[in-house]
N, C-alpha and C positions, 0 to 999 in steps of 0.2 A: 476355381474360376479365376482367370487372370486379372491382375491389377489393372485398373483403368476402365473397367466396365461400370455401368450405372449402378450395379448392386453394391459396390464397395464404397466405403466412406471417403476415400480419396476423391476430391472433386476435380475431374479432368477438364482440360481445355483442349480444343481441337489442335492437332499438329499443324505447324506452320512451316512453310519452306524457309522463311526468313522472319526474324523478330522485327516487327515494325518499330518498337521502342527499344533502344539499346539497353543492355542489362543494367547498367548503372542508373537508368531512369525508370526501370520497370518496377512498379510497386510490389509485385509478387516476389521478384528476386530480392528486393530490398528488405522485405519481411523476413525472408530466409537469412539474409546476411545479418540482420539485427538479432534474430534468434541464435545464430551461430556465435556472434560476438558475445552475447549474454552467457551462453554456455561455456565458451572459452574463458571468459572472465571468472565464472564459477570454478572452472578447473584450476586456474592459476591460484585463486584464493584457497581452494581445497588443498592443493599440494603444499602450499605454505603452512596452512593450519595443521596438516598432517605431520609435517616435519617438525614444527614447533612443539606440538603435543607429544610426539615421540621422544624428542630430546628432553622434555621436562619429566618424562616417566621412565627413561632408561638410559643406557650408556650410548656413546656415539655409534658404536658398532650395531647395537640393537636398533637405534633410530635409522641407521642406514638400511638395515634389513627390512624394516617396516615400510620405508618409502620406496624400496625397490621391488617389494613383493607383488605389486600390482602388475608388473611386466610379465609374470609367469602365466596367469590365466589369459592375459591378452595374447601372448604368443601362441599358446596351445589351442585357443578356441577361435582365433580370428578367421581361419579358413572356413570353419563351420559357420561363423557369423556371416560370411559372404554368401553362403548358401541360403541362410535364413532371409537375408536382405533380398535376394533374387526371388525367393518364393513369396514373401509377404509384401514386398515393396519398401523402398527406402524411407518414405514418409512415415509410415506406421512404426517402423523400427526406431527411427530417430525420436519420435514422440514418446514411445514406450521406454526407450533407454534413458532419455532425460527425466522422465517421470520417476523411474526406479532410482536413478542416481540422486535426484532431489530428495526422495523419501529416505534413502539410506543415510545421506549426510545430515538431514534434519533430525533423524532419530538419534544419531550419535551426538549431535549438539545437545539435545534434550537430556540424554544420559550424562553427558559431561557437566551440564548445569546441575543435575540432581545428585550425582555421585562422583566418585573418583575411580573409574575402572582402570585396569592395567593395560599393558601394551597389547594384550590379546584382542581387545575390542578394536584398536586402531589397525592391527594386522588384518582382522576380519573385514573391516571397512575397505582397506586397500585391495583385498582379494575380490570383494564384491565390485568395486569400482573397475578393476582390471577386467573382470568377466563381462561386465556390461559394456566396457569399451570395445571388447571383441565384436560386439554387435554395432555399437554406435559408430565406430570409425569407418567400416565398410559402407554403412548407410550414408554417412556424411559425404563420402567420396562418390557415391552413386546418385545422390539426390540432384546435383546441379543439372545433369543431363535430362532430368525429368521436369525441370521448371523453366528451361530456356532452350533456344535453338542451338545447334552445334556451332554456328558462326559466332556465338556469344560466349562460348565456354572459356576461352582465354581471358576474356574480360572478367568473368565470374571468378576464375582462379586468382586474378589480381585482387579482386574485392575480398576474397577469402584470405589472401595474404595480408591485406590491410587489417582485417579483423584479428588475425593472429598477432600482428604487431601491436595493435591497440590493447589486446588482452595482456600481452607481455609487459607493456609500459604501465598500464593502469592497475593490473591485477595485484602486483606486489605491494604497492602503497595501500590499496584497499584491504588486503589481507593483514598488513602490518597495523592498519588502523583498527581492524577488528580485534586483533590480539591485544592492542594497547587499551582498548575500551573494556573488553570483557573476557580476555584470555582466549584460549583455543576454542572454547565452546561458542563464543560470539563469532569467531572467524568461521567456524563450521556453519553456523546459522546463516551468516552472510553468503557463504558459498552456495548453500542450498537455495536461498532466495534468488540469487542470480541465475542459477540453473532453472528455477521455477519460472522465471520471466520468459524463457525460451518456449515453454510448452504452448501457451495460447497463441504466440506468434506462429509456431509451426502448424497449429491446427488451422490457421487461416491461409496457409500456403496452398495454392492450387497446383495440381499435377497435370502434365501433358499426357495424352494417350500414347501408349506404345504403338509404333508402326505395326501393321498387320502381321508381318513375318515374325517380329520379336514377341508379339502377344502369343502367337501359336507356340513359339519356343518356350515361353514361360509357363504355358499351360500344360505342355507335354512332358514336363520333368518327371522322372521316376522317383526312386528313393533318394534320401538326402545324400547317401554315400555315392550313388550314381551321379547325382548333380555335382558333387565335389570333384569326382574324377573327370567328368565332362568339362568342368571349368578349368581344371589344371591342363587338360589336353588342349582346350581351346587356346589358352595362353601360350602353351609350348609350341603349337603349330602355326600361330599367327605370325606373319612376316614382320609385323611392327611390334606387337605387344611382347612377344618373347624376348627379343633383344632389349627392348625398352625397359622391361622389368630388371634385367641384368644391369643396365646403365644406372637405374635408380639405386639398386642395391650397392653397387660399387661406389657411387657418389656419396651415399649415406654412410657406408662403412668407413670411408676415408674422411668424412666430415665430422661425425658425431663425437669421436674421441677427442680430437684436438680442440674443438670449439666448446667443450664442456669441461671435463676434469683436466684436460691438458692445459687449457687457458689458465685455470686456477693455479696449477703448479708453475706455469711460466711466469705469471705475475709474482708469485712468491720468490721464484728464483732470481728475477730481475729487480726485486725490491719495489715494485710498483704499488703493492698493497691492494686492499679491497677497492679503494677509490680508483686506482689505475685500471684494475680489472673491469670496474664499472664503465669507465670511459671506452675501453676496448669493446665491451659488449654493446655500448651505445653506438659505436661506429658500425658494428655489424648490423644492429637493428635498423639504423638509418639507411644503410645500403639495401637491406632486404625490403624495407618499406618503400624506397624509391623504385625498386624493380616492380613491386606490387602496384604502385601508383601508375607506373608507365603502362603496364598491361591493362589496368582499369580504364585509363583514358584512351589508349590507342586501340585496344580491343583485339588486334590481330598483329602477329609478327610474321612476315614472310620468311620462307625457308626455315621453318621451325626446327627441323632436325639438325640442320647445319648450325643454327644458333645454339641449340643445346650443347653440341660438341664444342662450339666456339666459346661457350661460357665455362664449361667444365675444365677444359685444359688450362687456360690462364688462371681460373679459380684455384686449381690444384697447385700451380706455381706460387700463387699468393699464400696458400696455406703453409707451404714449406718456408716461404720468406718470413712469415709471421714470427717464427721461432728465432730468426736472425735479426729482428728489428733492433737497431742500436739504441733507440730511445722511445719513450711512450708515444709521442706524437706520430712517429713513423708507424708504430703498431696500430694506432687508432685508424690512420689512413689505410693501412693494409687490411684491417678488419672491415672497413667500409667497402673496399673493393671486393672482398670475399662475400660480404652480404649481398652486394649488388649482383654479382655473377651467380652465386648460389641461389638467390631468390629468383632470378630470371630463369635459370635452367630448371629449378624445381617446379615453378609454376607452369612452364611450357611442357615439362614431362607429364604433369597432372592433366593439362588440357589435352595432350595427345592421347593419354590413356582413355579419357572420356570420349573423345571424338572417334577413336579407332575401334573401341569395343562396342558391340551392339548392346542396347540397354538391358536385354534379358540376361546377359552375363556380367554386367558391370559391377554388381556387388562382389562377385567372386574375383574379378580382375583387380578391383581395389583392394580386396583382402590379401591377394598374393603379393601385391606391391607393398601393402602396409605391414605385412608380417616381417618383411625385411627391415623396413624403415623404423618400425615401432616395437618389434619384437627381438630381432637379431642385432641390429646396429647398436642399441644401448648396451649390449654385452661388451662392446669394444671399450667402454669407459673404464671398467676395472683393469682390463688388459692394457690399455694405454697408460694408466697410472702405474701399474707394475713395471711396464717397459721403461717408462721415464725414470723410475727409481733405479733401474739398472744402467741404462744407456744415456739418459739425459733427454732434454726436450728436443734438441736439434735433430738427432737421428729418427726419433719417433714421429715428429712432425713431417720429416722427409718421406718416411714410409707411408704415412697416411696420405700425403700429397700424391704419391705414386699410385696408390689404390684409387683415389678420386680421379686422377688423370686417366687411369685405365678405363674408367667409365666413358670419358670423352673419346678415347680410342675405339672402344666398342661401338659408340654411336656413329663414328666415321666409317667403321668397317662393315656395319650392317646396312645394306642398301635400303631396307625398309624404313629404318630410323633416319638415315641420312637424307633421304628424299621425302620424308614425311612433311606434310603441309597441314596447316589448320584450315578449316572450311572458310570460304569467303562469304 
C-alpha cells in the first residue's frame, strides 16, 4: 500500500499548488527543522565523544580508524537505503533511524559508565552509526519535498543549512562540556539525549500526499534490486538530475580535502596554529551561514542553474587562492568567500534535486548524490594529506580547485542544468 493513504501512520495533508504560509513560518516545517537541528547537534557531540574515547583507549592511528570506520557501511549501503526510503516513506525511516541511533549511543554510554570496554565497542558503535546513516541521510534528503510545496524547497534548504551551521557552532562546546563533566560516557549520554529530542518532534510532522502518478509509481515497485536499478536508470536518463549529480560530485571532491585535512596542514605550515585554523573555519562557517540565511529569507533564486555554475567557478578560484594567502586575515576573508559560494551552490543543488525528481524516486536520487558527497568524497582526505606531504599545499589546493571548477564547467555545458529553474 503506498505511503500517504489513510491506513498508514503518516498523517497526510492535501497537496497544494502553492504554500499559503512561507516555509520559514510554517509550523510543520519548523517542527522538522527543530528535529533536524537536535539530531545534528547529537551527531556533532557523538563524533567528538567517539574521537575522545578512542584517543583515550588507543593510539592515534587506532583512533583514526575508529572514527573513520563509519564511512564504510554508509558508502556500501546508502543506495539500498534510498530504496528503503522510497518504499517505506522518508518520515518513517527518519523516525526509526533516530530511534536506533539514540538507543545505540545511550547503550554505549551506560557501558562506559559501568565498565571500561576496549576499542572494539567504539568501532562497533561507529559501524552501527554508519549503517543507520545509510538510511537516515536519504530519508532526510527526501523528507522536505513531502512537507512543503516545491516553491518553498529552496527556502527549506536554506533553513537546513542554518541548522547545520548551528550544530557545528554549538555542538563542539556541548560535547566538550560533556567530556569535562563526566568523561566520554557523559558526552555519549548527552549525544543520545539530543538525538532523542528529535523523535517526538518528527512524530508530529505531517506529510503531504503524493501526487496520483507518483503514488502509483511507488506502489508498483518490484523487488528491491529492480527498484535500485530503476532508480539508477532514472537518474542517468534525466536531463537535469544526471549531470547535476556529476556537478555535485566534482564540487565535493574538490572541496572536502582542502577544507578538512588540507586546512590543518596549511595552518601548521604557515604557523597560524590551532587558533588561526579556528579563525579560518569561522570565516568559512560565517559565509556558509550567510548563504543559508539568504535562501531562507529570499526563498527563491532566479536562474538557479546559472547561479550554481557562477558560484562554483569563482569558489574554485578562491580554494586555490587560500593556499597562497600571505597572512591570516586574508585567509579568513578568502574562507568566508568560499563558504558563501559553496553554501549557495550546495543549497541550490539540493533544491534542484528535490524539485526535479518525482517524489517516488527521491530517496534513491538523494542516495546517489549522497554516496558521492558522504561516501566517496571523504576518501579524498587521506589522499590530500599524502599529496601535500609530497608536493606541498599550493599544488594540491590548485588541483582541488580545478576539480571543483570542473563542476561549474559541467553545469554550464549541460543544457538541463544550465537552464534549470526553481518553481515560482
